[in-house]
C-alpha positions as CSV (number, residue, x, y, z in Angstrom):
1,A,3.4,39.2,-33.1
2,L,4.9,39.2,-29.7
3,A,3.3,39.5,-26.8
4,P,2.8,42.7,-24.5
5,G,5.8,42.9,-22.5
6,C,7.6,40.1,-24.7
7,S,10.9,41.5,-26.7
8,N,12.9,39.2,-28.8
9,E,15.7,39.9,-25.6
10,N,13.4,38.3,-23.3
11,I,12.5,35.4,-25.3
12,A,15.9,35.0,-26.6
13,A,16.8,35.1,-22.7
14,M,14.5,32.4,-21.5
15,Y,16.6,30.0,-24.0
16,Q,19.7,30.8,-22.1
17,E,21.7,27.6,-20.7
18,V,21.0,27.9,-16.7
19,V,22.9,24.7,-16.1
20,R,24.9,22.2,-18.4
21,V,26.2,18.8,-17.4
22,D,27.9,17.8,-20.5
23,D,25.6,17.7,-23.2
24,Q,22.8,18.1,-21.0
25,V,21.0,21.7,-20.5
26,L,19.3,22.9,-18.7
27,T,17.1,26.4,-19.8
28,L,15.9,29.7,-17.9
29,A,12.7,28.8,-19.3
30,E,12.8,25.2,-18.0
31,F,13.7,26.1,-15.1
32,N,10.8,28.4,-14.1
33,E,8.7,25.9,-15.3
34,F,10.2,23.6,-12.8
35,F,10.3,26.1,-9.7
36,E,6.3,27.1,-10.2
37,L,5.6,23.2,-9.2
38,V,7.7,23.7,-6.2
39,R,6.9,27.6,-5.4
40,M,4.2,26.8,-3.1
41,N,6.4,25.3,-0.9
42,Y,8.2,27.8,0.8
43,T,7.3,30.5,3.7
44,E,3.8,31.9,3.1
45,G,5.4,35.1,4.6
46,Q,8.8,34.9,2.0
47,T,5.8,35.2,-0.8
48,G,6.3,38.4,-2.8
49,K,9.7,39.0,-1.4
50,S,12.4,39.4,-4.2
51,L,15.6,38.4,-1.8
52,A,13.0,35.4,-0.3
53,I,12.2,34.3,-4.2
54,H,15.8,34.6,-5.2
55,E,16.7,32.3,-2.2
56,A,14.7,29.4,-2.5
57,R,15.5,29.9,-6.3
58,L,19.1,29.1,-5.6
59,R,18.2,25.9,-3.4
60,F,15.9,24.7,-5.6
61,L,19.4,25.4,-8.2
62,L,21.2,23.6,-6.3
63,Q,18.8,20.5,-6.2
64,L,18.3,20.6,-10.1
65,I,22.2,20.4,-10.6
66,E,22.0,17.3,-8.5
67,E,19.4,15.5,-10.5
68,M,21.1,16.3,-13.8
69,I,24.6,15.0,-12.5
70,I,22.6,11.6,-11.8
71,L,20.3,11.7,-15.2
72,R,24.0,12.6,-17.0
73,R,24.9,8.9,-15.4
74,A,21.3,7.6,-16.6
75,E,22.4,8.2,-20.0
76,E,26.0,6.5,-19.3
77,L,23.9,3.6,-18.3
78,H,21.1,3.7,-21.0
79,L,18.9,3.8,-18.6
80,S,15.3,5.5,-19.0
81,I,12.0,5.5,-17.9
82,S,9.2,3.9,-20.3
83,D,5.4,5.2,-21.3
84,E,4.4,2.2,-18.8
85,E,6.5,3.6,-15.6
86,L,5.8,6.6,-16.1
87,E,2.0,6.0,-16.7
88,R,1.7,3.8,-13.6
89,A,3.5,6.1,-11.7
90,I,0.9,9.1,-12.7
91,R,-2.3,6.8,-12.1
92,S,-0.8,6.2,-8.3
93,I,-0.2,10.5,-7.5
94,Q,-3.7,10.4,-9.0
95,K,-5.6,8.6,-7.4
96,G,-8.6,10.6,-4.8
97,Y,-8.1,12.6,-7.6
98,S,-11.1,13.5,-9.9
99,E,-9.5,14.7,-13.0
100,E,-11.1,17.9,-12.6
101,S,-10.0,18.4,-9.1
102,F,-6.0,17.5,-10.4
103,H,-5.7,19.7,-13.2
104,A,-7.0,22.7,-11.0
105,M,-4.0,21.7,-9.1
106,L,-1.7,22.5,-12.1
107,I,-3.5,25.4,-12.7
108,R,-3.2,26.9,-9.2
109,Q,0.2,26.2,-9.7
110,A,0.7,28.0,-13.7
111,V,2.5,25.0,-15.0
112,S,0.9,22.5,-18.2
113,F,0.3,18.6,-17.7
114,E,3.4,17.7,-19.6
115,T,5.8,19.8,-17.4
116,W,4.8,18.4,-14.5
117,K,5.0,14.8,-16.3
118,T,8.2,15.8,-17.4
119,R,10.0,16.9,-13.8
120,L,8.0,13.4,-12.7
121,E,10.0,11.5,-15.4
122,R,13.1,13.3,-14.0
123,Q,12.9,12.2,-10.6
124,L,11.8,8.6,-11.5
125,L,15.1,8.1,-13.5
126,A,17.1,9.8,-10.7
127,K,16.0,7.2,-8.1
128,K,16.5,4.0,-11.0
129,V,19.4,4.9,-11.5
130,I,20.1,5.2,-7.5
131,R,18.2,2.5,-6.7
132,K,20.9,0.4,-9.6
133,E,24.1,2.2,-8.4
134,L,23.3,2.1,-4.5
135,L,20.4,0.5,-3.1
136,G,21.3,-2.7,-5.7
137,K,24.6,-3.5,-4.5
138,I,24.1,-2.7,-0.6
139,S,24.0,-6.0,1.2
140,V,23.2,-6.5,5.0
141,T,24.2,-10.1,6.3
142,P,22.7,-12.0,9.2
143,E,25.4,-11.2,11.2
144,E,24.9,-7.1,11.4
145,I,21.0,-7.3,11.9
146,K,22.5,-9.8,14.9
147,D,24.6,-7.4,16.0
148,Y,22.4,-4.1,15.7
149,Y,19.7,-5.4,17.3
150,E,21.9,-6.7,20.1
151,K,22.9,-3.3,21.0
152,H,19.9,-1.5,20.5
153,H,17.3,-4.5,21.5
154,N,16.6,-2.7,25.2
155,E,15.6,0.4,22.5
156,L,12.8,-2.0,20.4
157,G,9.4,-2.5,21.0
158,Q,9.6,-0.9,24.1
159,G,6.6,1.7,25.2
160,K,3.6,2.3,22.3
161,Q,3.9,2.5,18.9
162,I,2.1,4.5,16.6
163,H,2.1,4.6,12.9
164,I,1.5,8.2,11.4
165,R,1.8,10.1,7.9
166,Q,3.4,13.1,7.8
167,I,2.6,15.9,5.0
168,L,5.6,18.4,5.7
169,L,5.5,22.3,4.3
170,R,7.1,25.5,3.9
171,S,4.2,27.6,4.1
172,E,1.3,27.8,6.2
173,K,-1.2,29.1,4.2
174,T,-0.1,26.1,2.0
175,A,-0.5,23.7,5.0
176,N,-4.4,25.5,5.8
177,E,-5.2,24.9,2.2
178,V,-3.7,21.1,2.2
179,L,-5.6,19.9,5.2
180,E,-8.9,21.5,3.9
181,R,-8.6,19.2,0.9
182,I,-8.2,16.5,3.4
183,K,-11.1,17.6,5.3
184,K,-12.9,17.4,2.4
185,G,-12.1,14.1,0.9
186,E,-8.5,14.1,-0.7
187,R,-6.2,11.4,-0.3
188,F,-3.3,12.0,2.5
189,A,-1.4,10.1,0.5
190,A,-2.0,11.2,-2.7
191,L,-1.4,15.3,-1.2
192,A,1.7,13.9,0.9
193,R,3.7,12.2,-2.6
194,L,2.3,16.2,-4.6
195,Y,3.6,18.6,-1.8
196,S,5.6,17.3,1.2
197,I,9.2,18.1,1.1
198,G,9.8,15.7,3.7
199,P,12.2,12.4,2.6
200,E,9.1,10.4,3.7
201,S,6.6,12.1,0.2
202,E,7.3,8.9,-2.2
203,R,5.6,7.0,0.4
204,G,2.4,9.1,0.3
205,G,4.2,10.7,3.8
206,D,3.9,7.1,5.8
207,M,7.0,7.4,8.3
208,G,6.4,3.5,9.6
209,Y,5.7,2.9,13.1
210,L,7.5,5.6,15.8
211,D,8.0,4.9,19.4
212,P,6.2,8.6,20.7
213,G,9.1,9.6,22.7
214,Q,11.4,9.6,19.1
215,L,9.5,12.9,18.0
216,P,10.4,16.5,19.2
217,K,8.0,17.6,22.2
218,S,6.0,19.7,20.2
219,L,4.8,17.2,17.8
220,E,4.6,14.1,20.5
221,K,1.7,16.8,22.3
222,A,0.5,17.1,18.6
223,I,-0.3,14.0,18.3
224,S,-0.5,12.3,21.7
225,K,-4.4,12.3,21.8
226,L,-5.4,11.6,18.3
227,K,-7.1,8.4,17.0
228,P,-6.2,6.1,14.6
229,G,-7.8,7.5,11.4
230,T,-7.7,11.5,12.9
231,L,-6.0,14.2,11.7
232,S,-3.6,17.2,13.6
233,P,-4.4,20.5,13.2
234,V,-1.4,22.1,11.2
235,V,1.6,21.8,13.4
236,K,4.6,24.7,13.3
237,T,8.1,23.7,13.8
238,P,11.8,24.8,12.8
239,Y,11.0,22.3,10.0
240,G,7.7,23.4,8.6
241,F,4.4,22.9,9.0
242,H,3.5,19.5,9.7
243,I,0.1,17.8,8.3
244,F,0.1,14.1,10.5
245,E,-2.7,11.0,10.3
246,V,-2.8,8.4,12.8
247,I,-3.2,5.5,11.3
248,E,-2.6,3.1,13.9
249,R,-1.4,2.3,17.5
250,K,-0.1,-0.3,19.3
251,E,0.7,-1.5,23.1
252,P,3.9,-1.7,24.5
253,T,5.0,-5.4,23.5
254,G,8.9,-6.8,24.3
255,P,11.1,-7.8,21.9
256,V,11.6,-10.6,19.4
257,I,14.4,-10.7,17.0
258,D,12.3,-12.0,14.4
259,D,9.3,-9.8,14.4
260,W,12.6,-7.1,13.5
261,V,14.7,-7.9,11.0
262,E,13.3,-6.6,8.5
263,K,13.7,-3.1,9.9
264,I,16.8,-3.7,11.3
265,R,17.4,-4.8,7.5
266,E,16.4,-1.6,6.3
267,H,17.8,0.6,9.1
268,I,21.3,-0.8,8.3
269,R,20.5,-0.4,4.7
270,K,19.6,3.5,4.8
271,D,22.3,4.1,6.6
272,K,24.8,2.5,4.1
273,L,23.1,4.2,1.2
274,E,23.3,7.7,3.2
275,A,27.2,7.0,3.7
276,A,27.7,5.9,0.1
277,Y,25.5,9.0,-1.7
278,G,28.0,11.6,-1.1
279,P,31.1,9.9,-2.4
280,W,29.2,8.4,-5.4
281,L,27.8,11.7,-6.2
282,A,31.6,13.3,-5.8
283,G,32.9,11.4,-8.1
284,L,30.5,12.0,-10.8
285,R,30.5,15.9,-10.4
286,A,34.3,15.4,-11.1
287,R,34.0,13.4,-13.9
288,Y,31.7,15.4,-15.8
289,N,31.7,19.4,-17.2
290,I,29.5,21.1,-15.4
291,K,28.8,24.6,-15.9
292,V,26.0,26.6,-13.5
293,N,24.9,30.5,-14.9
294,R,23.7,31.2,-11.1
295,E,23.6,35.1,-12.7
296,L,20.6,34.2,-14.7
297,I,18.3,33.2,-11.5
């Protein structure tokens, strides 16, 4: 017997293909499950508005299409995520959670542990492909480091340095809930990995050492008086709602190239990765047969 409100037509619709990349398929049911994992990151004021939710689903669809293209490349390269790699990643995320609180988080998002684990595995595999195809081929020469230092040494080491983490969310309500959870003892880094939409989320929200002057005025003001080990309130900016944790503050120092080699190398690698990623993805997109059924969304 069918569950109340479920028709054969509705069940059939859930197994229609939203995206196909060659032989890889994403069904509407899978899309809906994955979307529930990120739904809470969208602006609170838009929750329940069908148009806003539809736009959010379309944005998430673009992300999944990109991910599926990369996963298709993983198939060509015979890459996969081992059980050990997956379990190690799960343990890293679960640090600081009791089993009850972790599963309570899944209940709040209305998803199963298996759905969450599948999504994590896909993300890990996409990152592995990028490491192999792009990062693994990017080199930074001593000459490039020296050239960067000579051009930017006046900017290096000047002013105060502040080491911070952030969690960036689309919803003020969610940001306040996450802030309360941190205050009650949950680990900032674990919650950043789970919820933050910031680019540093996979590093537990770690933004590294920054010159406060690099930050927008509203953010600089929010953290200017925070002591190491303390949290900011929820800060609203055009990017969303931020929570900051100050890890350390450093007083001004003069620039010494040996102290900056690794940071400069990573900066150059990041720039090269960003420059290479677009053309690489475009090449994969042109190679594969991609079909998208946006009407289902």
